[in-house]
C-alpha positions in Angstrom: -2.2 17.8 -10.1 -5.0 18.0 -12.7 -4.1 14.6 -14.2 -4.4 13.1 -10.7 -8.0 14.3 -10.5 -8.7 12.6 -13.9 -7.2 9.3 -12.7 -9.1 9.5 -9.4 -12.4 10.2 -11.0 -15.1 12.4 -9.6 -14.4 12.9 -5.9 -17.5 13.8 -3.8 -16.1 12.6 -0.5 -15.5 13.9 3.0 -11.8 12.9 2.5 -9.4 13.8 -0.2 -8.5 10.7 -2.3 -5.9 12.7 -4.3 -4.1 13.6 -1.1 -4.3 10.0 0.2 -2.9 8.7 -3.1 0.0 11.1 -3.0 0.6 10.4 0.7 0.8 6.7 -0.1 3.2 7.3 -2.9 5.4 9.6 -0.9 5.4 7.3 2.1 6.4 4.3 0.1 9.2 6.2 -1.7 10.4 7.3 1.7 10.5 3.6 2.7 12.7 2.8 -0.2 10.4 1.6 -2.9 11.0 2.8 -6.5 8.7 5.0 -8.5 7.2 2.0 -10.2 6.9 -0.1 -7.0 5.2 2.8 -5.2 2.8 3.5 -8.1 1.9 -0.2 -8.0 1.0 0.0 -4.3 -1.0 3.1 -5.0 -2.9 1.2 -7.8 -3.5 -1.6 -5.3 -4.9 0.8 -2.7 -7.2 2.4 -5.3 -8.6 -1.1 -6.1 -8.9 -2.1 -2.5 -10.5 1.1 -1.0 -10.7 3.9 -3.6 -8.6 5.7 -0.9 -11.5 5.8 1.5 -10.1 5.7 5.0 -13.3 4.2 6.3 -13.6 1.4 3.7 -14.5 -1.9 5.2 -14.7 -4.9 2.9 -15.3 -8.6 2.8 -18.6 -8.5 4.7 -17.3 -6.2 7.4 -14.1 -8.2 8.0 -11.4 -6.2 6.1 -9.9 -2.9 7.1 -7.2 -0.3 6.2 -5.5 0.5 2.9 -4.8 -3.1 2.1 -8.0 -4.5 3.6 -6.4 -6.7 6.2 -8.4 -9.3 8.1 -8.2 -9.5 11.9 -5.6 -12.3 12.1 -3.2 -10.1 10.2 -4.2 -6.9 12.1 -3.6 -8.7 15.4 -0.2 -10.0 14.2 0.9 -6.5 13.1 -0.3 -5.0 16.4 1.4 -7.6 18.5 4.7 -7.1 16.8 4.7 -3.3 16.0 2.2 -1.8 18.4 0.3 -0.3 15.4 -3.5 -0.8 15.4 -4.3 -0.9 11.7 -7.9 0.2 12.1 -7.1 3.5 13.8 -3.5 4.3 12.9 -2.6 7.2 10.7 -2.4 6.5 7.0 1.4 6.8 7.1 1.7 4.4 10.0 -0.6 1.9 8.2 1.8 1.9 5.3 4.8 1.6 7.6 3.0 -1.5 9.1 2.3 -2.9 5.7 6.0 -2.4 4.8 6.9 -4.2 8.1 4.6 -7.1 7.3 6.1 -7.4 3.8 9.5 -8.0 5.5 8.8 -9.7 8.8 5.2 -10.8 9.0 4.5 -14.5 9.2 3.7 -15.7 5.7 4.6 -12.4 4.1 8.4 -12.0 4.9 9.4 -12.4 1.2 6.9 -9.9 -0.3 9.1 -6.7 -0.3 12.1 -8.6 -1.5 10.0 -10.1 -4.4 8.5 -6.7 -5.3 12.0 -5.1 -5.4 13.3 -8.0 -7.5 10.8 -7.0 -10.2 12.6 -3.7 -10.7 10.3 -1.3 -12.5 8.1 -3.8 -14.3 4.7 -2.6 -13.0 2.9 -5.7 -14.3 5.2 -8.1 -12.5 5.1 -6.0 -9.3 1.3 -6.2 -9.4 1.5 -9.9 -9.9 3.5 -10.2 -6.7 1.2 -7.9 -4.7 -2.0 -9.7 -5.9 -0.6 -13.2 -5.6 1.7 -13.0 -2.6 0.2 -10.2 -0.5 -3.5 -10.0 -1.4 -3.9 -13.8 -2.1 -6.7 -12.8 -4.5 -9.2 -15.5 -5.5 -9.5 -13.9 -8.9 -5.9 -13.1 -9.8 -6.3 -12.5 -13.6 -9.1 -9.9 -13.1 -7.3 -8.2 -10.2 -3.9 -8.1 -11.9 -5.5 -6.5 -15.0 -7.4 -3.9 -13.0 -4.6 -3.0 -10.6 -2.0 -2.9 -13.4 -4.2 -0.4 -15.2 -4.4 1.8 -12.1 -0.7 1.4 -11.4 0.2 2.5 -14.9 -2.0 5.6 -14.5 -0.3 6.5 -11.3 3.1 5.8 -12.8 2.3 8.7 -15.3 0.7 10.9 -12.6 3.7 10.8 -10.3 6.4 10.8 -13.0 7.3 14.5 -12.5 8.0 14.2 -8.8 11.8 14.5 -8.2 13.6 11.8 -6.3 14.7 14.3 -3.6 11.1 15.3 -2.8 10.4 12.4 -0.5 10.8 12.6 3.3 12.6 9.9 5.0 10.1 7.5 6.5 11.5 5.4 9.3 10.8 1.8 8.8 9.5 -0.2 11.8 12.1 -2.4 13.5 11.8 -6.2 13.1 10.7 -6.5 16.7 10.0 -4.0 19.4 12.4 -3.6 22.3 11.5 -5.8 25.3 8.6 -4.4 27.3 6.9 -2.4 24.6 3.5 -3.2 23.4 
């Protein structure tokens, strides 16, 4: 994984950004995203948090790998039972995947990402424009596409059969569950 260390930059952290990047990639592959789509999400996470599990952005208002605000966190918790600020990294990504299929205002995102095939630039455009709702889309698309392409190369040698199945969250919880 030497090239991953190069992509990640110097890591003097109490957490392992390389392991978190790989965990994100493997989780998303296990949820049915392609190599390019998973690499794009990893590039987005690098831009959002630098893989820091404690990253808080937007003046202490944004949390988790995708830097959700409380309205989205509350919606996800209400419908999945996952508390984005304290859930495991894998469960955070399962919840993000759920939001991209069933979340109010985001139901189309996974479908739009998958419609881009393996065009990393177009995948990033969907993530930045339809999921992140970036206020500076040209800058964010350039930066995240660069990161995504780096991770595309880093994870290129991982075989398709090396991903655990990651159970997707149901559209809604059974009655009575919180």
